[in-house]
C-alpha positions in Angstrom: -45.7 41.1 -117.7 -47.5 44.2 -116.5 -45.7 46.8 -114.4 -47.9 45.9 -111.5 -46.8 42.2 -111.7 -43.2 43.2 -112.1 -43.4 45.3 -108.9 -45.1 42.5 -107.1 -42.4 40.0 -108.2 -39.6 42.3 -107.1 -41.2 42.9 -103.7 -41.8 39.2 -103.3 -38.1 38.4 -104.1 -36.9 41.0 -101.7 -39.2 39.8 -98.9 -38.0 36.2 -99.5 -34.4 37.2 -99.4 -34.9 39.2 -96.2 -36.7 36.2 -94.6 -33.8 33.9 -95.6 -31.3 36.4 -94.2 -33.2 36.5 -91.0 -33.2 32.8 -90.7 -29.4 32.7 -91.4 -28.9 35.1 -88.6 -30.7 32.9 -86.1 -30.3 29.3 -85.2 -31.9 27.4 -82.3 -33.3 30.7 -81.2 -29.9 32.4 -80.8 -29.2 35.8 -82.5 -26.2 35.4 -84.7 -26.3 38.9 -86.3 -23.0 39.9 -84.7 -21.3 36.5 -84.9 -17.5 36.6 -84.9 -17.3 33.5 -87.0 -19.0 32.6 -90.3 -22.6 31.8 -89.6 -22.7 29.0 -92.1 -20.0 27.2 -90.1 -22.3 27.2 -87.0 -24.1 23.8 -87.4 -26.9 22.1 -85.6 -25.7 19.1 -83.7 -29.1 17.5 -83.8 -30.6 18.2 -80.4 -32.4 21.5 -79.8 -31.3 24.0 -77.2 -31.0 22.2 -73.9 -31.8 18.9 -75.6 -28.6 17.9 -73.9 -29.4 19.0 -70.4 -26.7 20.7 -68.3 -26.4 19.8 -64.7 -27.3 23.0 -62.8 -27.7 21.7 -59.2 -25.1 18.9 -59.0 -25.2 16.4 -56.2 -22.0 14.7 -55.0 -21.3 11.5 -53.1 -18.4 10.1 -51.2 -16.0 8.0 -53.3 -16.6 4.9 -51.1 -16.6 2.2 -53.8 -20.4 1.7 -53.8 -20.8 3.6 -57.1 -21.0 2.2 -60.6 -17.5 3.3 -61.6 -14.7 0.9 -62.2 -11.0 1.3 -61.6 -10.2 2.1 -65.3 -13.1 4.5 -65.8 -12.1 8.0 -66.8 -12.9 11.0 -64.6 -12.3 14.7 -65.1 -11.1 16.1 -61.7 -11.0 19.5 -60.1 -9.1 20.5 -56.9 -10.2 23.6 -55.0 -8.2 24.3 -51.9 -8.8 21.2 -49.8 -11.8 19.9 -51.8 -11.4 17.2 -54.4 -14.1 16.6 -57.0 -14.5 14.0 -59.7 -16.8 14.3 -62.7 -17.1 10.9 -64.5 -16.9 11.1 -68.3 -19.7 8.6 -68.3 -22.0 11.3 -67.0 -20.4 14.2 -69.0 -21.0 12.3 -72.2 -24.7 12.8 -71.6 -24.7 16.3 -70.1 -21.6 18.2 -71.3 -21.9 21.0 -68.8 -21.9 21.1 -65.0 -22.5 24.5 -63.2 -20.6 23.8 -60.0 -19.7 25.8 -56.9 -17.2 24.9 -54.2 -17.3 27.0 -51.0 -18.8 29.9 -52.8 -16.3 29.6 -55.7 -18.1 28.9 -59.0 -16.5 26.8 -61.7 -17.8 25.8 -65.1 -17.1 22.1 -66.0 -17.5 21.4 -69.7 -16.9 18.3 -71.9 -17.3 17.9 -75.7 -17.6 14.2 -76.6 -17.0 15.0 -80.3 -13.6 16.7 -79.6 -12.7 14.8 -76.5 -12.1 18.1 -74.7 -12.8 18.4 -71.0 -12.2 22.0 -69.9 -13.1 24.1 -66.9 -13.5 27.9 -66.7 -14.2 30.6 -64.2 -17.8 31.7 -65.1 -17.5 35.1 -63.4 -17.4 37.8 -66.1 -17.0 41.4 -65.1 -18.2 40.5 -61.6 -21.3 38.7 -62.9 -21.7 34.9 -62.3 -22.9 33.3 -65.5 -24.4 29.9 -65.7 -24.3 27.9 -68.9 -26.3 25.5 -71.0 -25.9 23.4 -74.2 -27.0 25.3 -77.3 -27.4 22.3 -79.6 -25.0 24.1 -82.0 -21.5 23.2 -83.0 -18.5 25.1 -84.5 -15.7 23.0 -85.9 -17.4 20.0 -84.4 -17.0 21.6 -80.9 -19.6 22.4 -78.3 -21.1 25.9 -78.4 -22.3 26.7 -75.0 -24.6 29.6 -74.1 -25.0 31.6 -70.9 -28.5 31.9 -69.5 -28.0 35.6 -68.5 -27.3 37.1 -72.0 -27.8 34.1 -74.4 -24.4 34.7 -75.9 -22.9 31.7 -77.6 -19.4 30.5 -76.4 -16.9 28.3 -78.2 -15.7 25.7 -75.7 -12.2 25.2 -77.1 -11.6 28.9 -77.7 -13.2 29.9 -74.4 -14.7 33.0 -75.8 -18.1 34.3 -76.8 -18.7 34.2 -80.5 -22.1 35.9 -80.7 -24.5 37.9 -78.6 -24.0 40.7 -76.1 -20.8 39.3 -74.8 -19.2 38.6 -78.2 -15.4 38.7 -77.9 -15.3 38.2 -74.1 -13.0 35.4 -72.9 -13.4 33.1 -70.0 -10.5 32.4 -67.6 -9.5 28.8 -67.9 -9.2 26.6 -64.8 -6.8 23.7 -64.5 -8.3 20.2 -64.3 -6.9 16.7 -64.7 -8.0 13.5 -66.5 -7.5 10.5 -64.2 -8.6 7.0 -63.9 -11.2 6.4 -61.1 -9.0 4.2 -59.0 -5.9 6.4 -59.3 -7.9 9.5 -58.4 -9.3 7.7 -55.3 -5.7 6.7 -54.3 -4.6 10.3 -54.8 -7.3 12.0 -52.8 -8.1 9.4 -50.2 -11.4 9.3 -48.3 -12.1 13.1 -48.8 -13.0 12.9 -52.5 -16.5 13.7 -53.7 -17.8 12.4 -57.0 -20.6 13.7 -59.1 -23.8 11.7 -58.4 -25.6 9.7 -61.1 -28.8 11.2 -59.4 -28.9 14.0 -62.0 -32.7 14.2 -62.4 -32.5 12.4 -65.8 -32.7 8.8 -66.7 -29.6 7.8 -68.6 -27.3 4.8 -68.9 -24.1 6.4 -67.6 -22.2 3.2 -68.2 -22.9 3.4 -72.0 -21.6 6.1 -74.3 -24.1 7.4 -76.8 -21.2 7.8 -79.3 -20.3 4.1 -79.7 -16.8 3.6 -81.2 -16.4 7.3 -82.2 -13.3 7.8 -80.0 -11.4 5.2 -82.2 -12.9 5.8 -85.6 -11.3 8.0 -88.2 -14.7 9.5 -89.1 -15.9 12.9 -88.0 -19.6 13.6 -87.7 -19.3 17.2 -88.7 -16.9 19.2 -91.1 -14.0 21.3 -89.7 -12.2 24.2 -91.2 -8.6 22.8 -91.1 -7.4 19.3 -91.2 -4.1 17.5 -90.9 -3.3 13.8 -91.6 -0.1 13.9 -89.6 -1.8 11.8 -87.0 -5.0 9.7 -86.7 -7.8 12.3 -86.1 -8.6 10.8 -82.7 -5.0 10.7 -81.5 -4.8 12.2 -78.1 -2.7 15.3 -77.6 -2.1 17.8 -74.9 -2.3 21.4 -76.2 -1.6 24.8 -74.7 -1.2 28.4 -75.9 1.0 31.0 -74.3 2.2 34.4 -75.5 0.5 33.8 -78.8 2.3 30.4 -79.4 0.4 27.1 -79.5 1.9 23.7 -79.1 0.7 20.2 -79.1 2.3 17.2 -77.3 0.9 14.1 -79.0 0.6 11.1 -76.7 2.4 8.7 -79.1 5.4 11.1 -79.2 5.4 11.3 -75.4 5.3 7.5 -75.2 8.2 7.3 -77.6 10.1 9.9 -75.7 10.0 7.5 -72.7 9.9 8.5 -69.0 7.1 10.3 -67.3 8.4 13.9 -67.4 9.4 16.1 -70.4 11.0 19.5 -70.0 10.0 22.0 -72.8 9.4 25.6 -73.6 6.4 27.4 -75.1 6.0 31.1 -75.7 9.3 31.7 -73.8 8.0 29.9 -70.7 9.6 26.8 -69.3 7.1 23.9 -68.7 7.2 20.3 -67.8 4.8 17.6 -69.2 3.9 14.7 -67.0 2.7 11.8 -69.1 0.6 8.9 -67.8 0.2 6.1 -70.4 -2.3 4.2 -68.3 -5.1 6.8 -68.8 -3.7 8.0 -71.2 -3.3 11.6 -70.2 -0.7 14.3 -69.6 -0.4 17.3 -67.3 1.4 20.6 -67.9 3.2 22.3 -65.1 5.1 25.5 -64.8 8.6 25.9 -63.1 7.1 26.1 -59.7 5.1 22.8 -60.2 1.8 24.6 -60.6 -0.8 22.7 -62.8 -1.6 24.7 -65.9 -4.9 24.7 -67.8 -3.8 22.8 -70.8 -6.3 20.9 -73.0 -6.5 17.2 -73.6 -8.1 16.8 -77.0 -8.3 14.7 -80.2 -5.6 15.8 -82.7 -8.2 16.9 -85.2 -9.9 19.2 -82.7 -6.7 20.8 -81.5 -5.4 21.3 -85.0 -8.6 22.8 -86.5 -8.6 25.6 -83.9 -4.7 25.9 -83.9 -3.6 25.1 -87.5 -0.3 27.0 -86.8 0.4 24.8 -83.8 3.9 23.6 -83.1 4.2 19.9 -82.4 6.5 18.1 -80.1 8.2 15.1 -81.8 10.3 12.6 -80.0 14.0 12.4 -81.1 
């Protein structure tokens, strides 16, 4: 091989390596050059950016019984002052993000069907109101959101930006509930408002696109930490306080009996209110205030909190 050919070969290899590195630092058009997590663990969920469309101008309807929801349908609910809102999981399965505002107070409603995690956040960061979309990317099987203003990527379960200009920034969590449609209506009376199926998109909101995923042991995507202590899709309530994480598995709460459990986490006294009909659970502080705990599949809580403590019934 001549010297000229050798130089050409070396330059070609370097250019190819540089191109591959560039591709590795960008996925779905998002710059990952400053990612706080391993780039090779950021996976495509299948749809492109905004292939799962967020709801940016949500419409609401009175909960008057004329809607397609049945008494045992699950809704994610948000109370703001005297306003009561319900976000049916049947809609969130298809959209995952609702950019909502109540009386001038913005709130970000998020749901990851793969992790079972319905979570809400205050989207105001450093005085700037961010709006969010679905990136089409996943980390540990969980939704990676992005904000339209800076195109930073955000881990839903962690509630923090993992790449982009806002990398390392955390969102303030907002407390929500998971309730059955009829129980929510009984709780809020005639004043409740429910997210309309008039979303601007044609979807069958009575049918989940994920089939029997909620009950199957299979995961669609790999995760970094696993535990076989419970079925992967066992429901748990999880919360982190003062650096300490804890999970309250629903089977353990059911075995404990009763609806209220007194416990401590990170030096804080809390009470867990378990509702086996949903099933769901709520976390309250000593004053009775609802805390922003996370209802999640066991595998999802564990992979993000492998050091978690676990409540076990006596």
